[in-house]
C-alpha positions as CSV (number, residue, x, y, z in Angstrom):
1,M,0.0,0.0,0.0
2,I,1.2,3.5,-0.9
3,S,0.4,6.6,1.2
4,F,0.6,9.7,-0.9
5,V,1.3,12.7,1.4
6,I,0.7,16.2,0.0
7,P,1.5,19.4,2.1
8,T,-0.9,22.2,1.1
9,L,-1.4,25.9,1.7
10,N,-3.9,27.6,-0.7
11,E,-3.3,25.2,-3.6
12,E,-6.7,25.5,-5.4
13,K,-4.9,26.3,-8.7
14,V,-3.1,23.0,-9.0
15,I,-4.5,20.5,-6.5
16,E,-7.4,19.1,-8.5
17,E,-5.2,18.1,-11.4
18,T,-2.8,16.4,-9.0
19,L,-5.6,14.5,-7.2
20,R,-7.2,13.5,-10.5
21,N,-3.8,12.1,-11.5
22,L,-3.4,10.1,-8.2
23,S,-6.9,8.8,-8.5
24,G,-5.8,7.0,-11.6
25,Y,-3.5,4.7,-9.6
26,H,-5.0,1.2,-9.5
27,G,-2.9,-0.1,-6.6
28,L,-3.9,0.0,-3.0
29,H,-3.4,3.5,-1.8
30,E,-4.5,6.5,0.3
31,I,-4.2,10.2,-0.2
32,I,-3.4,12.4,2.8
33,L,-3.5,16.2,2.6
34,S,-1.6,17.9,5.4
35,D,-2.9,21.5,5.3
36,G,-1.5,24.6,6.8
37,K,-4.8,26.5,7.2
38,S,-5.7,27.1,3.6
39,T,-8.2,29.9,3.1
40,D,-9.1,29.1,-0.5
41,R,-10.9,26.1,-2.1
42,T,-8.1,23.6,-1.4
43,L,-9.9,21.5,1.2
44,E,-13.2,21.7,-0.7
45,I,-11.6,20.2,-3.7
46,A,-9.8,17.5,-1.6
47,K,-13.0,16.3,-0.1
48,K,-14.3,15.5,-3.6
49,Y,-11.5,12.9,-3.9
50,N,-12.1,11.3,-0.5
51,C,-8.7,12.4,0.8
52,K,-7.7,12.1,4.4
53,I,-7.1,15.6,5.7
54,V,-5.0,16.7,8.7
55,Q,-4.9,20.4,9.5
56,H,-2.3,22.4,11.3
57,T,-3.8,23.8,14.6
58,G,-0.9,25.7,16.0
59,E,-0.7,29.5,16.0
60,H,2.6,29.6,14.3
61,R,3.0,29.2,10.5
62,Q,4.0,25.5,10.1
63,T,7.1,24.6,8.2
64,I,6.8,22.4,5.2
65,A,8.7,19.7,7.2
66,E,6.0,19.8,9.9
67,A,3.3,19.5,7.1
68,R,5.1,16.5,5.6
69,N,5.5,14.8,9.0
70,G,1.8,15.6,9.9
71,G,0.6,13.5,7.0
72,A,3.3,10.8,7.1
73,F,2.9,9.9,10.7
74,L,-0.8,9.2,10.0
75,A,0.0,7.1,7.0
76,A,-1.1,3.4,6.9
77,G,0.9,2.4,3.8
78,D,4.0,0.3,3.5
79,F,5.5,3.1,1.4
80,I,5.2,6.8,1.9
81,V,5.3,9.1,-1.1
82,E,6.0,12.7,-0.2
83,M,5.1,15.0,-3.0
84,D,4.2,18.6,-3.8
85,A,0.7,19.8,-4.6
86,D,1.8,20.4,-8.3
87,T,3.4,17.0,-8.9
88,L,2.1,14.7,-11.7
89,F,3.1,11.2,-12.7
90,P,3.1,10.3,-16.3
91,D,1.5,6.9,-16.7
92,I,1.2,6.5,-12.9
93,N,0.5,2.8,-12.9
94,K,3.6,1.9,-14.9
95,F,5.6,4.4,-12.8
96,F,4.9,2.7,-9.5
97,E,5.0,-0.8,-11.0
98,K,8.6,-0.2,-12.0
99,I,9.7,1.4,-8.8
100,I,8.0,-1.0,-6.4
101,S,9.5,-3.9,-8.4
102,V,13.0,-2.5,-7.6
103,L,12.1,-2.0,-4.0
104,D,10.7,-5.5,-3.6
105,K,13.9,-7.1,-5.1
106,N,16.2,-4.9,-3.1
107,K,15.3,-4.8,0.6
108,N,18.3,-2.7,1.4
109,I,16.8,0.2,-0.6
110,V,14.9,2.5,1.9
111,G,14.1,5.5,-0.3
112,A,13.7,6.5,-4.0
113,T,13.6,9.6,-6.2
114,T,13.8,10.4,-9.9
115,W,14.2,13.1,-12.6
116,F,12.0,16.2,-12.3
117,R,10.6,17.9,-15.4
118,I,8.3,20.9,-15.9
119,Y,4.8,20.5,-17.2
120,P,4.8,19.9,-21.0
121,G,4.6,23.2,-22.9
122,E,5.9,25.3,-19.9
123,E,9.5,24.1,-19.7
124,T,12.2,26.6,-20.5
125,F,15.8,26.1,-21.6
126,F,17.1,26.9,-18.1
127,D,14.5,24.5,-16.6
128,R,15.9,21.6,-18.7
129,L,19.5,22.6,-18.0
130,I,19.2,23.1,-14.3
131,F,17.0,20.1,-13.5
132,G,19.1,18.0,-15.8
133,I,22.3,18.9,-13.9
134,T,20.7,18.6,-10.4
135,G,19.1,15.3,-11.4
136,A,22.4,13.9,-12.8
137,F,24.2,15.0,-9.6
138,S,21.6,13.2,-7.4
139,M,21.7,10.0,-9.6
140,I,25.5,9.8,-9.3
141,L,25.4,10.3,-5.5
142,D,22.6,7.9,-5.0
143,N,23.3,5.0,-7.4
144,Y,27.1,5.1,-7.5
145,F,28.3,6.6,-4.2
146,G,25.4,5.7,-1.9
147,L,25.3,9.2,-0.4
148,G,21.5,9.8,-0.4
149,S,20.6,12.8,-2.5
150,T,17.5,14.4,-4.1
151,S,16.8,17.4,-6.3
152,G,13.8,18.4,-4.1
153,G,10.6,17.3,-2.4
154,E,8.5,17.0,-5.5
155,F,9.0,13.2,-5.2
156,Q,10.5,11.2,-2.3
157,M,9.4,7.6,-1.7
158,M,10.4,5.8,1.5
159,R,9.7,2.6,3.3
160,A,7.4,3.7,6.1
161,D,9.2,1.9,8.8
162,A,12.6,3.4,7.9
163,F,11.1,6.9,7.7
164,R,9.6,6.6,11.2
165,K,12.8,5.1,12.5
166,I,14.7,8.3,11.7
167,G,11.9,10.5,13.1
168,G,10.8,11.9,9.7
169,Y,11.7,15.4,8.6
170,N,13.5,18.0,10.7
171,K,10.6,20.3,11.6
172,N,12.8,23.2,12.6
173,I,14.1,24.0,9.1
174,V,12.1,25.9,6.6
175,A,13.9,24.7,3.4
176,M,15.9,21.8,2.2
177,E,14.1,19.5,4.6
178,D,14.0,17.0,1.7
179,V,17.8,16.9,1.3
180,E,18.4,16.8,5.0
181,M,15.9,13.9,5.5
182,F,17.4,11.8,2.8
183,S,20.9,12.4,4.2
184,R,19.8,10.7,7.4
185,L,17.6,8.0,5.8
186,Q,20.6,6.7,3.7
187,K,22.3,5.7,7.0
188,L,19.7,2.9,7.2
189,G,20.1,1.7,3.6
190,R,20.4,2.8,0.0
191,I,18.6,5.7,-1.8
192,Y,17.7,4.7,-5.3
193,F,17.5,7.1,-8.2
194,A,15.1,5.7,-10.9
195,K,17.0,7.0,-13.9
196,D,14.4,5.6,-16.4
197,L,11.5,7.5,-14.8
198,F,10.5,11.1,-14.2
199,I,7.7,13.2,-12.7
200,Y,6.2,16.6,-13.8
201,H,5.8,19.7,-11.7
202,S,5.0,23.3,-12.4
203,G,8.4,24.9,-11.6
204,R,6.4,27.9,-10.3
205,R,8.9,29.0,-7.7
206,A,11.8,29.3,-10.2
207,H,9.5,30.9,-12.8
208,I,8.2,33.5,-10.4
209,L,11.3,34.2,-8.3
210,G,13.8,33.6,-11.1
211,W,16.6,31.0,-11.4
212,P,19.4,33.3,-10.2
213,H,17.6,33.8,-6.9
214,M,16.8,30.1,-6.5
215,I,20.4,29.0,-7.3
216,S,21.9,31.5,-4.8
217,L,19.5,30.3,-2.1
218,F,20.3,26.7,-2.7
219,F,24.1,27.2,-2.5
220,I,23.9,29.4,0.6
221,N,21.6,27.0,2.4
222,R,23.6,24.0,1.3
223,F,26.8,25.6,2.6
224,Y,25.2,26.3,5.9
225,M,23.8,22.7,6.2
226,L,27.2,21.1,5.3
227,F,29.3,23.2,7.6
228,L,27.0,24.6,10.3
229,G,24.3,21.9,10.6
230,K,21.5,24.4,9.8
231,I,20.2,26.6,7.0
232,K,20.4,30.3,6.6
233,S,16.8,30.9,5.4
234,K,14.4,31.8,8.3
235,T,11.2,31.9,6.3
236,W,10.1,30.4,3.0
237,E,8.1,32.7,0.7
238,E,4.7,31.4,-0.4
239,V,4.5,31.3,-4.2
240,R,1.2,30.6,-5.9
């Protein structure tokens, strides 16, 4: 069984297409929305697709790590798929048939990721270039050096027991929670990069804020994480 976990905050523009895509999966699954107090139609749309919904009740603005954990720790599946509200799987049944086959044959694999692409017709030259480079970097680190890497949280698949054993995501960081979590998860086993698969997403953050801004944020936060054990960013700007 797969538990799809989607952190949401005012995602009415993209969530229905994502849920429609997930509903096409024929395997045993559940869809969990972990919502950070949306004020638009996000939850109304989610209820149409019989999603499980967990809502943030604290007064503070929850981090995306808290949202991911909030859904994952309620998951009943053998595998947890953490994804974003704008993630789509091309031919979703073949996608998970292939990746589960690899996980079933290799019990030492505790997590998986793949290539990220922008929605067809919306991809720019820099999208292809940058996601191609970051994807290749993750593939090499994961499949050849066993270091546990990912290009982002658009798609992270984990064995549920391994995820819980490491305590999930670090709720105290506002960005790069995906990279930090995989770095700890790989201590329990291998992270597998599915090099013959890919997922689509909107790329909206880079398109709105610009690639120079995104690249500088990545390298600054990566440097802080590697050498100081934390990230520099104190907040993560909402982009819709």
